[in-house]
Structure formats: C-alpha cells, structure tokens
C-alpha positions in Angstrom: -12.4 -28.7 -3.1 -10.5 -26.2 -5.2 -7.3 -24.8 -3.6 -7.1 -21.0 -3.6 -3.6 -19.8 -4.5 -2.4 -16.6 -2.9 0.7 -14.3 -3.1 2.0 -12.1 -0.3 2.6 -8.4 -1.2 3.3 -5.2 0.7 1.9 -1.8 -0.1 3.9 1.1 1.2 3.0 4.8 1.4 6.2 6.9 1.7 6.8 10.7 1.7 9.6 12.2 -0.3 10.9 13.9 2.9 10.2 13.9 6.6 9.1 11.3 9.0 5.9 9.4 9.9 6.9 8.7 13.5 4.2 9.4 16.1 6.1 12.5 17.5 6.5 14.1 14.0 3.2 13.1 12.4 0.7 13.2 15.2 -2.4 14.0 13.2 -1.7 11.4 10.5 -1.1 8.7 13.1 -4.3 9.7 15.0 -6.3 9.4 11.8 -4.7 6.1 10.8 -5.4 4.7 14.3 -9.1 5.5 13.8 -9.1 3.8 10.4 -7.4 0.7 11.9 -10.2 0.2 14.5 -12.7 -0.7 11.7 -13.6 -4.3 11.5 -12.5 -5.0 7.9 -8.9 -4.3 8.6 -8.3 -7.7 10.3 -7.6 -9.0 6.7 -4.2 -7.2 6.6 -1.2 -6.6 8.7 -0.4 -2.9 9.3 3.1 -1.8 10.2 4.2 1.7 11.3 7.6 2.8 10.0 9.3 6.2 10.1 9.4 6.1 6.3 5.6 5.6 6.2 2.7 3.1 6.7 3.0 -0.4 5.3 0.2 -2.9 4.7 1.0 -6.6 4.2 -1.7 -8.6 2.4 -2.3 -12.0 0.9 -3.9 -11.6 -2.5 -5.9 -14.3 -4.2 -4.8 -15.6 -7.6 -7.7 -15.8 -10.0 -8.0 -16.3 -13.8 -7.4 -12.6 -14.4 -4.4 -12.4 -12.2 -4.0 -11.4 -8.5 -7.2 -10.0 -7.0 -7.1 -6.9 -4.8 -10.1 -6.7 -2.4 -12.3 -3.7 -2.1 -11.5 -3.5 1.6 -7.7 -3.3 0.8 -8.3 -0.5 -1.7 -10.6 1.3 0.8 -7.9 1.0 3.5 -5.0 2.3 1.3 -7.2 5.2 0.0 -8.2 6.1 3.6 -4.5 6.1 4.7 -3.4 8.2 1.8 -6.1 10.8 2.6 -5.1 10.6 6.3 -1.5 11.4 5.3 -2.7 14.4 3.3 -5.0 15.7 6.1 -2.2 15.3 8.7 0.2 17.3 6.5 -2.5 20.1 6.3 -2.4 20.2 10.1 1.4 20.5 10.3 2.7 16.9 10.3 6.4 16.5 9.3 6.2 14.4 6.2 6.8 16.6 3.1 6.8 16.4 -0.7 4.9 14.0 -2.8 3.6 10.8 -1.4 4.6 7.6 -3.2 2.4 4.5 -3.3 4.7 1.5 -3.6 4.0 -2.2 -4.3 6.6 -4.7 -3.2 6.6 -8.5 -3.2 7.8 -10.1 0.0 10.1 -12.6 -1.7 13.2 -10.4 -1.8 16.0 -11.3 -4.2 19.0 -9.3 -5.6 16.7 -8.4 -8.5 13.8 -7.2 -6.3 12.7 -3.7 -6.9 10.0 -1.5 -5.5 7.3 -0.5 -7.9 6.2 3.1 -7.5 2.6 2.8 -8.8 1.3 6.3 -8.0 2.8 9.7 -7.1 0.5 11.9 -5.0 0.8 15.6 -4.8 -0.9 17.9 -2.3 -3.5 19.2 -4.8 -4.4 15.7 -6.0 -7.8 14.3 -5.1 -7.3 10.5 -4.6 -10.2 8.2 -4.9 -10.9 4.5 -4.9 -10.7 4.0 -8.6 -7.3 5.6 -9.0 -5.8 3.7 -6.1 -7.4 0.4 -7.4 -6.0 0.9 -10.9 -2.5 1.8 -9.6 -2.3 -1.2 -7.2 -3.8 -3.7 -9.7 -1.3 -2.6 -12.4 1.7 -2.7 -10.0 0.9 -6.0 -8.4 0.1 -7.9 -11.6 3.2 -6.4 -13.2 5.4 -7.7 -10.3 3.6 -11.0 -10.3 4.0 -11.6 -14.0 7.7 -10.5 -13.8 8.3 -12.9 -10.9 6.6 -15.7 -12.8 8.7 -15.0 -16.0 11.8 -15.1 -13.9 10.9 -18.4 -12.4 9.8 -16.9 -9.1 7.9 -18.8 -6.4 4.4 -18.1 -7.7 1.7 -20.8 -7.3 
C-alpha cells in the first residue's frame, strides 16, 4: 500500500487594522460560525484570533506538488466573503484583508507568505483563492525542501 505524504500548513486571513474578536466583529463571527457547522469542515482545524481567522490543514503531496482540496478552497473563500460582509455591517476590522500562507515548522528563517491582498471592491471567487493558495503553498514547500527542511 502506497504511503501518502502530507505537509501541515496554516492559512491566515488578517485585516490591516482592527480586531476580529467576537465583541468587535460580531457579524463576521456569526457568519463564520454558520460556515463552520457544515460537514466538510471536519478536515481542518479552525482557530479564532484577534488578528483574524486561521485554518490549519494537512495537505497531500502528489506528483505536481502539494494538493489543496476543493473543500479547503471553498472554506477560505467563504470566510473571506464573511469578513467582507461583516465589515459592510460595521465590524471593526479595517483596511485590506491579507490571505497568508505559513508552514507550521517555524525556524528563524520562516516567513509568512502574503498570497493575496483583498480590497473592499474586490470580488473574490474560488479560482482566485485556489491560484493564490496553490502558488503560496508550493513556493513555501519548495523553499523548505531546497533549504533541507522536513518535507517528506
């Protein structure tokens, strides 16, 4: 039986200014709570932070690189859109949203990879989020691999 190799990554959505806590971003958190009740989200760990939502996911390593699942892209897209709708209703997070990819194996050389900047007027869809996350994750994976990181 073939062993499936995986790599752990986090995907973070952060606002330039403001706070995502439940008392300052009420609508955003209500919408995210609705999203998180859907069945497909058991594949990921979701963490609330004042700086913004974070998703922790194991990604499968295939011949073309790390594979991001459709359900992960759907989840990230839905959370981004919830952040935008929450802001329209007066939530406290301001400025552009940043979609960030991070590996969980932190070293002194670890850096966050901002893969997408999202402005209020931007319409965000599945394909844009998929391209941004795929590019960022595979860039970080290949960089870690070149630096002798702990990739499978």
